[in-house]
N, C-alpha and C positions, 0 to 999 in steps of 0.2 A: 565370490571373489577368489581368484586363483592364488596359489602359493606365492607366485612372483609379485603380484600386486601387494600382497601383505608384507613381503620383504621390503618393497619400495616404501610403503607407508611407515614402517618402523625405522627404516634407514633415515627417511626425511625427518621423522620425529626426533631421532637421536642426533640430528644435524651432522650426519656423516655424508661424505661425498661418495660417489660410486667407486672412485679410485681407492678410498680408505677402506671401504667394505670389501672390495675385491682383492686387496693386497694379500698375497700369500695363498689365495684361494683359486682365482681364475682371472681371466682378462676382463677389462672394463667392458669391452664389447659383448662378452659372454654374459656378464651380469645384467647388462642392458636388455638382452634377449630374455633373460630369466624374469626380470621385472615387468616386461611386457607380455609375460606368459606365452612367449614363442617357444621356449624350451623349458623343460623341468630341471631343477637342480638335482644332483645326485644326493643320496642320503648323507654322505660325508660332507658335501658342500653345505647342505642344510644345517647340519650339526654346528659347523663353524659359524655360519651366518647367525644362527640363533644365539650362540655364545657371545658373539660380538655385539649383538643387539640387545642382549639381556632378556630374551624371551624364551618361553618353554616350547620346545619342538612339538611335543604331543598336542599342545593346544591349537596348533595350526590346523589340525585335521578335525577339530571338534566344533565345527561352526554350524552344521545343518540344523541341529536342534535349537540352537540360539536364534538362527534366522527365522525359523518357524514361529518361535515364541514372540519375536519382535514384530513379525509381519501380522500375526493375529492381533496383537495388542495395539499396533498402529491403526488397524481398522477399527478397533473398539474405541480408541481415543477420538478418532476422526468422526465416528458416528455420534459420540457424546457431544462433540462440539457442534455438529450439524443440527442436533436436536435441541441445542440450547442449554444442555445440562453442563454448564461450565465447571461447577464445583467438582462433580464426579470425574470430569475429564482431567482436571488438575490433580486430583487424588490418585487416579490411575497412573498418570504420568510420573508422579513422585514415587509411587510404589515400584514401578519398573526401573526407575533411575537408581533407587536404593538396591534392588535385587541384582542389578548388573554393574554396580559401581566398582567391583574388583576386576572386571574384564576391561582390557584396554584396546579392544579391536576397533578399527575405524567405523565399522557398521554401528557399534554401540554409540560412538561419539556422534555420528551423523543422526542417529535416532534422537539422541538427547538434544542436539542443536535444532533439528527441523521442527520437532514437536514443541520444543522450548520456544522457538520463534513464533509458532502459531499461538501459543498461550500468551506470549508477550504482546503480540498484536491484538489479541482479544482484550488484554488489560490496557491497551494503548500505551505501552512502555516503549517510547521512541528510542532512547539510548540503548536499552537492553536489546531491542530488536536489531539495531544497527550492528552491535558487536556480534550477535549470533549470526546474522546474515553474512558478515565478512568472513567468519570462520567456515561457514557452510560452503561458500564459493571455493575456498581453498582446498577442501577435501571431497568435493562432490564426485570426483573421478572414481572414488571407492564405493559409490552407491550401487546396490543391486537394482535390477530393473523395476521391482515392485515399489521401490522408494521414489522413483522419478516423478510419478504423478503428484505425490505430495510436495515434492520440490517445486514443480511448476505452479501448483496452486498456492502454496504458502509464500513462496518468494514472489509470485505474481501479486499477491495481496500486500506484501511488504513494499513493493515498488509502487503500488497504487496509493498506499497510505503515506509513504515517506521518501520514496526514491524516484525513479524515472518512469513516467507513464508509458513511454514507448517500449521500455523493457518489460513493463507489466503486461502490455498488449502482446508482446512476443511470447511471454511465458504462458499466458492464458490461451493463446492460439495453440500452443503445444498441448496444454491441458485438454483442450477441446478434442484433440485426436485420441487422447488416452483415457478419458473419463467414461465410465460405463453409463448406459442410458438411464439407469436409476438415479443418477446424480447430475446429468448433463444440464438440467435447468439452472443449477448453481453457477456453472461456467457461463451460460448464456447471460445470466444476470450480471456477473462480474464484467463480462465483455461489454455489456451495455453501459456499465458505469465508466469503464476506461474510455470507450469511444466518446462518451459524453464529455469527460474531462479533457479529451483531446480536441473537443469542438466539432466532432464528427456526428452531428445529431441524427441524420438519416440512418447511419449504421447503428447508432445507439438504439434508435427506435425499432429497427429490424430485430436486434437481439432481445430487446425488452419484450416485444410482442411474442417472440418464440418462448421466452422464459415464462411470461404470464400464462400462456396457453397450458404449459406443462404444470405450473404451480396450481392452476385452477383444476386441472384434471386430477391432481393429487390432493385437492382440497386443502392446500396450505394457505389459509386465510392471511396470515401475517405477511408472507412473501408476495401474495397477490396485491396487497395494499402498497408494499414497497415498490412493486413494479409500476403501479398506477401513479405513484408519486413521481417517479423518474420520467414516466411518459408525459406527465403534466409539465415538468421542467423542460423537456425536449420541445413540447408544443410551444412553450413561451419563447425559448431560444430561437425557434424557427418562425416566430412572429404570429403564431396562432393563439392570441391572448384569450379569446373567448372559449376556445376549445380547452385551453389549460385551466381556465377558471371553472368551467363545467366539470372537469375531471376532479378538481380539488373539492368543490362543493358536494360532489357525489361521494367522495371519500368521507367528508365530514358527517354526512347523514348516516353512514355506516358505523363510524367509530365513536362519535360523541355519546351515544347511549351506552357504549362499552367502557367509557372513561379511560381510553387508551391515551395517556398523556403524551407519550413520545410522538405518536402519529399526529395527534391534534396539534402539537407544537410545530411539527414539520409542515403541516398543511397551512397554518396561519403564517408561517415564515414565507412560504412560497406565494401565498395570496398577497402578502406585503410586496414581494418582488413584482408581481403583476401590476398592482396599483401604482407602484413606483414607475414602471414602464409607461403606464397610462398618464403619468403626471399628477396623480391624486395623492398629495402629500398626507392629508389628514387620514385617509383610509389606509395608506401604507403604514404610517406610524402606529395606528391603532392595531393593525394586524400584527406588526412586529412585537408590540408590547404584550398582546395576548399570547403570542408565541413564547416570549420570555417568561410569562407567568406559568406556562406549562413545562418549560425546560427543566430537566432534573439533573443535568450534569454540565460541568464547565466546558467540555469539548463542544457541546451544542450551543451553550450560551454565547460563547465568544463569536460564533458565526452571526448570530442575530444582533449582538452588540455592534459589530462592524456594519451590518446592513442599516441599522437605525442611525448610527453616526454619519454614515455616508449620505443617507436620505436627508437628514437635517442640513448637512453641508451643501448639498445640491440646491437646497431651498433657502440658503443664506441665513439659517438659524445657527449661528456659531456657538452660542451658549449651550444649547442642547446637544449639538454635535460633539463639543468638547467633553460634556458630561459622560456621554456614552463611550467616547473614545477612551477616556480615563478608566472606565470600568472594564472595557474590553482589553486594554493594554495590561492592566493588573492581572487579569485572568490568563492572558497569553504568557506573561512572564512566569506566573506560577506553573503553568503547563509546559513551559519551555517550547512553546509552539512557534517555530521560526516563521512559518507561513503568515500567521496573523500578526506577529510582531512587525514583519515587513509591511503588511497592508496598513496597519495602524500608523506606522512611521510615515508612510506616504501621505496619509490623511492629515497627519500632524503638520507636515510641511505646508499643505494647502491651508490649513487653519491659521498657520502663522504667516500666511501670505509670502511664502518662500518658493512658490512653484516656478518663479522666473529667476531664481537665484542659482548661481553655479553649484551651490551645495546640493540643490535638488537634482540637478543633472548628474553630479558625481554619485549620489546615492542610487539613482536609477540605473546608472551604468555599471556600478561596482557591486551592488547588493541586490536590489529588487529584480531587475531583469535577468541577471545570471541565475538567480535562484529558480525562477519559474522556467527559464530555458532548460536548466538541468532536469526539472520535473517534466518537461515537455507539456506544460500546462498552457495550451494554446489560447484559452480565454484570457488569462492574465497577461500573457505575452502581448496579445493584440491591444489590450487595454493600456498597458504601460508603454508600448510603442507609440500609441496615439498621444499619450502624455508627452513623450519626447518630441514628437512632431510639432505639437502645440508650442512646447518650450523653444525649439529652434526657430519656429516662425516668429514668435514674440521677440527673440533675440536677433532676428533678421539673418539667421544663418540658413538661407534657403536651400543651399546645396545639401547640407547635412539633413535638413528636414525632408528633402526629396528622397535622399538615400533611405531614410527610415520609412518613408511613405511607401516606397517600392516593396518593402518587406511585408506590407499588409495586403499587397495585390496577389 
């Protein structure tokens, strides 16, 4: 980072305008050139700027050693996270934060924010992640080149989990260009996940197969299984139910002897989705209930609660649908999970026979659909547009129904 960009950072932080900082020193246009590192300030100018900004002039030139320290430890934290050693990653992050706490340079702040964001995402801390992301965006212009790949990956993950899927795709495509071959399979896997959420199943399968090949070559068993899980979901979404079922049963044979509860739970959940597509209520519910028995965290449980509640509702078993809705809604409230709070609310309107009431239309238009449109979640957008088309047809508002129907084409 050049001297001029540092001056701009501290001027902005001090809430001074260019006119206020330049007063009695130089013209505003000259200060602008300095801040864009087009021209260098004289030593006298720099002395005055530093005095006005309350910073030490000698510290401006003492950045190289700090940059090297941060770059090295950024890589160390990243490796620990990739290897699954979360506790060591957090400890190292906290140690670096303490050591650099007296330094107010933007690079330090960005390091704290970016890696803090990755740790918050790892802990599934939605509100903390949002606050960190917002500040990152505001000062990303001060980032050195080596930090940009971390930005693309971590902010891409943020948008995949909580933000805009289209923005997540954009960031991961940038990461694909910058990521070394030794880690590219991680990016392929994330791209597969994002394309899947966008409803682009052939592209998702393309990246999934690329990732699977590399994970297999590196003998990363856990990620190979995760790839196969997503391939199974893609096969189901593309209508290849038998191929999807074969994929899941193959995974079960591998993981059941190892007692991998998380993977077993995911397999049974997705088998439940296949049986649901086949119209097999009993088999679907049994698979979902087995999945619930294996689930070990609420973030996973809420997903299966929703699937069971919806399955019972589809089969007119309102008592059991309400039972699982109440369980899932309580979990969603505790987690502050907006996505599933919306999904459960839509189910509740159906259970209460309000799907033809104006209150249902209002909620879909003002809460449900806008949330998933902001997320670019094409699967849920299509599902809820179909609900609106059905609603307008029932209300004989055929022009409005046709308008929404066109959005599905």
